DOKEMI-370235 format. One line per 10 residues: number of its first residue (from 1); their letters; for each residue x, y, z of C-alpha. Coordinates in Angstrom, 1 decimal. Example, Ala and Ser with C-alpha at 12.3 -4.5 7.8 and 13.67 -1.06 7.14 Angstrom:
2
1	AS	12.3:-4.5:7.8 ~ 13.7:-1.1:7.1
This chain:
424
1	XXXXXXXXXX	23.9:73.4:27.2 ~ 23.6:77.1:26.8 ~ 20.1:78.5:27.2 ~ 18.5:82.0:27.2 ~ 16.5:82.9:30.4 ~ 13.5:85.1:29.8 ~ 10.6:86.6:31.7 ~ 9.8:85.1:35.1 ~ 12.5:82.6:34.6 ~ 15.2:85.3:34.6
11	XXXXXXXXXX	13.7:86.8:37.8 ~ 13.7:83.5:39.5 ~ 17.3:82.9:38.5 ~ 18.2:86.3:39.9 ~ 16.7:85.3:43.3 ~ 18.8:82.1:43.3 ~ 15.8:79.8:42.7 ~ 16.2:76.5:40.8 ~ 14.5:76.5:37.4 ~ 14.3:73.7:34.8
21	XXXXXXXXXX	14.8:74.9:31.2 ~ 14.5:73.1:27.9 ~ 15.1:73.7:24.3 ~ 16.8:76.8:22.8 ~ 15.5:80.3:23.1 ~ 12.7:79.8:25.7 ~ 11.2:77.5:28.4 ~ 8.8:74.7:27.9 ~ 9.2:71.2:26.4 ~ 6.9:72.1:23.5
31	XXXXXXXXXX	9.2:74.7:22.0 ~ 10.6:74.2:18.5 ~ 14.3:74.2:18.0 ~ 15.9:75.4:14.8 ~ 19.3:74.0:13.8 ~ 21.6:76.0:11.6 ~ 23.7:74.0:9.1 ~ 26.3:75.5:6.8 ~ 27.3:73.1:4.0 ~ 29.5:72.9:0.9
41	XXXXXXXXXX	28.1:72.6:-2.6 ~ 29.0:69.4:-4.5 ~ 26.9:70.1:-7.5 ~ 28.2:71.6:-10.8 ~ 25.0:73.3:-11.8 ~ 21.8:74.8:-10.3 ~ 20.0:71.6:-11.3 ~ 22.0:69.4:-9.0 ~ 23.0:71.9:-6.3 ~ 23.6:70.5:-2.8
51	XXXXXXXXXX	20.9:72.9:-1.7 ~ 18.3:70.7:-3.5 ~ 19.7:67.6:-1.7 ~ 19.5:69.2:1.7 ~ 16.0:70.7:1.1 ~ 14.7:67.2:0.3 ~ 16.4:65.5:3.2 ~ 15.3:68.3:5.6 ~ 11.7:68.0:4.5 ~ 11.7:64.3:5.2
61	XXXXXXXXXX	13.4:64.8:8.6 ~ 11.0:67.6:9.7 ~ 8.0:65.5:8.8 ~ 9.2:62.9:11.2 ~ 10.5:65.4:13.8 ~ 8.1:68.3:13.8 ~ 9.7:70.0:16.8 ~ 13.1:70.3:15.1 ~ 13.6:72.6:12.2 ~ 16.8:72.7:10.1
71	XXXXXXXXXX	17.9:75.8:8.2 ~ 20.6:75.0:5.6 ~ 22.9:77.5:3.8 ~ 25.0:76.1:1.0 ~ 28.2:77.8:-0.2 ~ 30.8:77.0:-2.8 ~ 33.9:75.2:-1.7 ~ 35.8:78.5:-2.4 ~ 33.7:80.2:0.3 ~ 32.4:77.7:2.8
81	XXXXXXXXXX	35.4:77.3:5.1 ~ 35.8:81.1:5.3 ~ 32.1:81.6:6.0 ~ 32.2:79.2:8.9 ~ 35.4:80.8:10.3 ~ 33.7:84.2:10.1 ~ 30.6:82.9:11.9 ~ 32.7:81.4:14.7 ~ 34.8:84.5:15.0 ~ 31.6:86.6:15.4
91	XXXXXXXXXX	30.4:84.3:18.1 ~ 27.6:83.1:15.8 ~ 28.7:79.5:15.2 ~ 26.3:77.3:13.3 ~ 25.0:74.1:15.0 ~ 26.5:72.1:12.2 ~ 29.1:72.7:9.5 ~ 30.0:70.4:6.6 ~ 33.4:71.7:5.5 ~ 37.0:70.7:4.9
101	XXXXXXXXXX	38.7:70.7:8.3 ~ 37.8:70.3:11.9 ~ 41.0:70.3:13.9 ~ 41.3:74.0:14.6 ~ 37.8:74.1:16.1 ~ 38.4:70.9:18.1 ~ 41.6:72.5:19.5 ~ 39.6:75.5:20.6 ~ 37.1:73.2:22.4 ~ 34.2:74.5:20.2
111	XXXXXXXXXX	33.0:71.1:19.0 ~ 31.0:68.2:20.5 ~ 32.9:64.9:20.2 ~ 31.2:62.5:17.9 ~ 30.1:60.2:20.7 ~ 28.4:63.2:22.4 ~ 25.9:63.5:19.6 ~ 25.7:60.3:17.6 ~ 24.0:57.0:18.5 ~ 26.3:54.1:18.9
121	XXXXXXXXXX	24.8:52.5:15.8 ~ 25.5:55.6:13.7 ~ 29.1:56.1:14.9 ~ 30.0:52.4:14.5 ~ 28.8:52.5:10.9 ~ 31.5:54.8:9.8 ~ 34.3:53.2:7.7 ~ 37.1:52.7:10.2 ~ 39.7:54.5:8.1 ~ 37.5:57.6:8.2
131	XXXXXXXXXX	36.8:57.4:11.9 ~ 40.6:57.4:12.5 ~ 41.1:60.3:10.2 ~ 38.5:62.3:12.1 ~ 40.3:62.2:15.4 ~ 42.0:65.0:17.3 ~ 44.0:63.9:20.3 ~ 42.4:60.4:20.2 ~ 38.8:61.7:20.2 ~ 36.7:61.8:17.1
141	XXXXXXXXXX	35.4:65.3:16.3 ~ 35.3:65.1:12.6 ~ 32.4:63.0:11.3 ~ 33.1:62.0:7.7 ~ 30.6:63.2:5.1 ~ 32.3:62.6:1.8 ~ 35.3:60.5:0.9 ~ 37.5:59.8:-2.1 ~ 40.6:58.0:-3.1 ~ 42.7:58.3:-6.2
151	XXXXXXXXXX	43.1:56.0:-9.2 ~ 45.0:56.1:-12.5 ~ 42.7:57.2:-15.4 ~ 43.8:56.3:-18.9 ~ 42.4:56.9:-22.3 ~ 41.7:53.5:-23.9 ~ 41.6:54.9:-27.5 ~ 45.0:56.6:-27.2 ~ 46.4:53.4:-25.6 ~ 45.2:51.3:-28.4
161	XXXXXXXXXX	46.6:53.6:-31.1 ~ 50.0:53.4:-29.3 ~ 49.8:49.6:-29.0 ~ 49.5:49.6:-25.2 ~ 47.2:46.8:-24.0 ~ 47.2:47.3:-20.2 ~ 47.5:50.0:-17.6 ~ 51.1:50.3:-16.1 ~ 51.8:48.8:-12.7 ~ 55.2:50.2:-12.0
171	XXXXXXXXXX	56.9:53.5:-12.6 ~ 59.1:51.9:-15.2 ~ 56.1:50.8:-17.2 ~ 54.4:54.1:-16.8 ~ 57.4:56.0:-18.2 ~ 57.6:53.5:-21.1 ~ 53.9:53.9:-21.9 ~ 54.2:57.7:-21.7 ~ 57.1:57.5:-24.1 ~ 55.1:55.4:-26.6
181	XXXXXXXXXX	52.2:57.8:-26.4 ~ 54.5:60.7:-27.1 ~ 56.4:59.0:-29.9 ~ 53.2:58.1:-31.7 ~ 52.0:61.7:-31.4 ~ 48.7:60.6:-30.0 ~ 48.6:62.5:-26.7 ~ 49.2:66.1:-26.0 ~ 49.9:65.2:-22.4 ~ 51.3:61.6:-22.3
191	XXXXXXXXXX	51.1:61.9:-18.5 ~ 49.4:64.9:-16.9 ~ 51.2:65.9:-13.7 ~ 49.2:68.7:-12.0 ~ 51.4:70.2:-9.4 ~ 49.9:73.7:-9.8 ~ 48.5:75.4:-6.7 ~ 44.9:74.3:-7.0 ~ 45.6:70.8:-5.5 ~ 49.4:70.3:-5.5
201	XXXXXXXXXX	49.3:68.8:-2.1 ~ 47.2:65.9:-3.4 ~ 49.3:65.1:-6.4 ~ 52.4:65.3:-4.3 ~ 51.1:62.9:-1.7 ~ 49.9:60.4:-4.3 ~ 53.5:60.2:-5.6 ~ 55.0:60.2:-2.1 ~ 52.9:57.2:-1.1 ~ 53.6:55.4:-4.4
211	XXXXXXXXXX	57.3:55.8:-3.6 ~ 57.0:54.5:-0.1 ~ 57.0:57.9:1.7 ~ 54.4:60.4:2.8 ~ 54.0:63.7:4.6 ~ 54.4:62.1:8.1 ~ 55.6:58.9:9.7 ~ 53.4:56.5:11.7 ~ 53.7:58.7:14.8 ~ 52.4:61.7:13.0
221	XXXXXXXXXX	55.7:63.5:12.8 ~ 56.4:65.4:9.6 ~ 58.9:63.6:7.3 ~ 58.5:65.7:4.2 ~ 62.2:65.4:3.3 ~ 62.6:61.7:3.8 ~ 64.9:59.8:1.5 ~ 61.9:58.1:-0.1 ~ 60.3:61.4:-0.9 ~ 63.5:62.9:-2.3
231	XXXXXXXXXX	64.0:59.9:-4.6 ~ 60.3:60.1:-5.7 ~ 60.6:63.7:-6.9 ~ 64.1:63.1:-8.4 ~ 62.4:60.3:-10.5 ~ 59.6:62.6:-11.6 ~ 62.0:65.4:-12.5 ~ 64.3:63.1:-14.5 ~ 62.2:60.3:-15.9 ~ 58.9:62.2:-16.7
241	XXXXXXXXXX	59.4:65.9:-16.8 ~ 63.0:65.7:-18.0 ~ 62.0:63.3:-20.7 ~ 59.2:65.7:-21.9 ~ 56.5:63.3:-21.1 ~ 54.2:65.6:-19.1 ~ 52.9:67.9:-21.9 ~ 53.3:71.5:-22.9 ~ 52.4:73.1:-19.5 ~ 55.0:72.9:-16.7
251	XXXXXXXXXX	53.7:70.7:-13.9 ~ 54.1:73.5:-11.4 ~ 51.8:75.6:-13.5 ~ 49.2:72.9:-14.3 ~ 46.2:72.9:-12.1 ~ 44.1:69.8:-11.4 ~ 40.9:71.0:-13.2 ~ 42.8:72.0:-16.3 ~ 44.3:68.5:-16.4 ~ 40.8:67.0:-15.9
261	XXXXXXXXXX	39.5:69.2:-18.7 ~ 42.3:68.1:-21.0 ~ 41.6:64.5:-20.2 ~ 37.9:64.9:-21.0 ~ 38.9:66.4:-24.4 ~ 41.0:63.3:-25.2 ~ 44.3:65.1:-24.9 ~ 45.7:63.2:-22.0 ~ 47.0:59.6:-22.0 ~ 47.2:59.1:-18.2
271	XXXXXXXXXX	46.7:61.0:-15.0 ~ 45.6:60.4:-11.4 ~ 42.0:61.3:-10.7 ~ 39.2:61.2:-8.2 ~ 35.6:60.3:-8.6 ~ 34.5:63.6:-10.0 ~ 36.5:62.9:-13.1 ~ 34.3:59.8:-13.7 ~ 31.3:62.0:-14.3 ~ 33.2:64.5:-16.4
281	XXXXXXXXXX	34.8:61.9:-18.7 ~ 31.5:60.0:-19.1 ~ 29.6:63.1:-20.1 ~ 32.3:63.9:-22.6 ~ 31.8:60.4:-24.2 ~ 35.4:59.4:-23.5 ~ 36.5:55.8:-23.8 ~ 38.5:55.4:-20.6 ~ 39.2:53.1:-17.8 ~ 40.8:53.2:-14.3
291	XXXXXXXXXX	43.4:51.2:-12.5 ~ 45.4:51.3:-9.2 ~ 48.2:53.9:-9.2 ~ 51.6:52.5:-10.2 ~ 54.2:52.2:-7.6 ~ 58.0:52.3:-7.7 ~ 58.2:48.5:-8.1 ~ 54.6:47.5:-8.8 ~ 51.2:48.8:-7.9 ~ 51.4:51.3:-5.1
301	XXXXXXXXXX	50.8:49.9:-1.7 ~ 48.5:52.8:-0.8 ~ 47.0:55.9:-2.3 ~ 45.7:59.2:-1.1 ~ 42.4:59.2:0.8 ~ 40.5:62.5:1.2 ~ 37.5:63.2:3.4 ~ 35.2:66.1:4.0 ~ 33.8:66.6:7.5 ~ 30.7:67.2:9.4
311	XXXXXXXXXX	31.2:68.9:12.8 ~ 28.8:69.9:15.6 ~ 29.4:73.2:17.5 ~ 28.6:73.5:21.2 ~ 27.7:77.2:21.2 ~ 24.0:77.0:20.9 ~ 23.6:74.0:23.2 ~ 21.5:71.8:20.8 ~ 23.3:68.6:21.6 ~ 20.2:66.3:21.6
321	XXXXXXXXXX	18.6:67.9:18.5 ~ 21.9:67.7:16.6 ~ 22.2:64.1:17.4 ~ 18.7:63.3:16.2 ~ 19.3:65.1:12.9 ~ 22.7:63.5:12.3 ~ 21.4:60.0:13.0 ~ 18.9:60.7:10.2 ~ 21.5:62.1:7.9 ~ 23.6:59.0:8.2
331	XXXXXXXXXX	20.8:56.5:7.6 ~ 21.8:54.1:4.8 ~ 19.2:55.3:2.3 ~ 20.3:59.0:2.7 ~ 24.0:58.2:2.4 ~ 23.4:56.1:-0.7 ~ 21.3:58.8:-2.2 ~ 24.0:61.4:-1.7 ~ 26.7:59.2:-3.0 ~ 24.9:58.2:-6.2
341	XXXXXXXXXX	23.8:61.8:-6.8 ~ 27.3:63.2:-6.7 ~ 29.4:60.2:-7.6 ~ 31.4:60.2:-4.4 ~ 32.2:57.1:-2.4 ~ 30.0:56.7:0.8 ~ 31.4:57.0:4.3 ~ 29.5:54.3:6.1 ~ 29.8:50.5:6.0 ~ 26.1:49.9:5.2
351	XXXXXXXXXX	26.1:52.4:2.3 ~ 29.4:51.0:0.9 ~ 27.9:47.5:0.9 ~ 24.9:48.8:-1.0 ~ 27.0:50.7:-3.5 ~ 29.3:47.7:-3.9 ~ 26.4:45.4:-4.8 ~ 25.1:47.7:-7.5 ~ 26.6:46.8:-11.0 ~ 25.9:50.3:-12.2
361	XXXXXXXXXX	28.4:51.6:-9.6 ~ 31.4:49.6:-10.9 ~ 33.8:52.5:-11.1 ~ 32.7:54.0:-7.8 ~ 33.3:50.6:-6.2 ~ 36.9:50.7:-7.5 ~ 37.5:53.9:-5.5 ~ 36.0:52.2:-2.4 ~ 38.3:49.2:-2.8 ~ 41.3:51.5:-2.5
371	XXXXXXXXXX	40.0:53.0:0.8 ~ 41.4:50.3:3.2 ~ 45.0:51.0:2.1 ~ 44.6:54.7:1.6 ~ 46.3:57.4:3.8 ~ 44.9:60.8:4.6 ~ 46.3:64.2:5.0 ~ 47.3:64.9:8.7 ~ 44.1:66.9:9.2 ~ 44.2:66.2:12.9
381	XXXXXXXXXX	47.2:68.5:13.2 ~ 46.3:72.1:13.6 ~ 49.5:73.0:11.8 ~ 48.3:71.2:8.6 ~ 46.5:74.3:7.2 ~ 49.8:76.3:7.1 ~ 51.9:73.3:5.9 ~ 49.3:72.6:3.2 ~ 49.5:76.2:1.9 ~ 53.4:76.0:1.8
391	XXXXXXXXXX	53.3:72.8:-0.1 ~ 50.9:74.3:-2.7 ~ 53.3:77.2:-3.2 ~ 56.6:75.3:-3.4 ~ 56.2:71.6:-4.4 ~ 56.1:72.3:-8.1 ~ 59.7:73.5:-8.0 ~ 60.9:70.0:-7.2 ~ 60.3:68.7:-10.7 ~ 61.5:71.7:-12.7
401	XXXXXXXXXX	64.3:70.9:-15.1 ~ 67.4:71.5:-13.0 ~ 65.3:71.7:-9.8 ~ 66.6:70.4:-6.5 ~ 64.1:68.2:-4.7 ~ 66.2:67.7:-1.6 ~ 66.5:71.5:-1.1 ~ 62.8:72.2:-1.7 ~ 61.6:69.3:0.5 ~ 64.0:70.3:3.3
411	XXXXXXXXXX	62.7:73.8:3.3 ~ 59.1:72.5:3.5 ~ 60.1:70.2:6.3 ~ 61.7:73.0:8.3 ~ 58.6:75.1:7.8 ~ 56.4:72.2:8.9 ~ 58.4:71.6:12.0 ~ 58.2:75.3:12.9 ~ 54.4:75.3:12.4 ~ 53.9:72.2:14.5
421	XXXX	56.0:73.7:17.3 ~ 54.0:76.9:17.4 ~ 50.8:74.9:17.7 ~ 52.0:72.8:20.7
């Protein structure tokens, strides 16, 4: 632990004397410690800002732990990762950061491992898939804070008008349903395929997994241009985009939120979506339902899983106090509160059981049910940030009319291999 030596303590240290120190900032067991947390905002208005959630949780924590104060700054997702990176670069790392990626900081040895700060009870309560996704070189540094999977959303009114009774289970059924929605003139976007830069890496991985591929193999080696992935994007190019079943905006130009907005307006027949779309569609009064993503020959064997991460920085030496606070953060009632407040699946077994037993959380439970077979981005690779950026820029070209998926995916594969080699 790093500690500042002041007054007589500094003089004693200069004389080579042994001195026992405690806390942060000064000597004495009675000193208060203030933890700094930088967190992302999950709210969509000032009324439900994450700042309000943290303010309430911190007030409860400080009432029970009067010698530990917690100062929380909340930033938008557009700014929070850059803000933490700036603080770390300026040698002013927060004690805790709740952001999108941890691997770079783990690689630089700036983080406590999860078992350095969490009680066994807390750490063992994480959903196993999320624990695995939080590992860097077989040690857990990323502590899951939010999770989500992807489901197929479909407009029940548009389906009924087109004479479609059930959600599609295979790609063949999906294309046939999209064709019926188009021929009946009921959907501006029979199937919305957002491969625009906002979240192209997510949409691409959903389809890769549904086709039996993915970004990496089981060993973590990039396999972006696998035969399975090539066939997947050839099918999308020919059977959806080429058949004019994806709407008036080219998939490479269509961003996720624009697709979500169109769905909420009743303009989309089907699309893949995450839990945030539940809230948006309900508020719009849309008659919709969800189902597992179709696969190449039946329901997909797995779908995309995404997690946001809590991480604990070593710089200020607050190991014990960080652990006390995190054990409180991950208590069941607090995780359930956060999950219900923002409509995002919980990250602990105990909270997942509570959510699953609540009939009002039917749709949220459906996302949780997909988690055991979901696969995550290779966030434990420090090369992923660069690979992710390249995918966002290029992947939309695979489905352009006349596009060449093999060429685009091979270029991305070569860039990924080069990025991985530079990080080793």
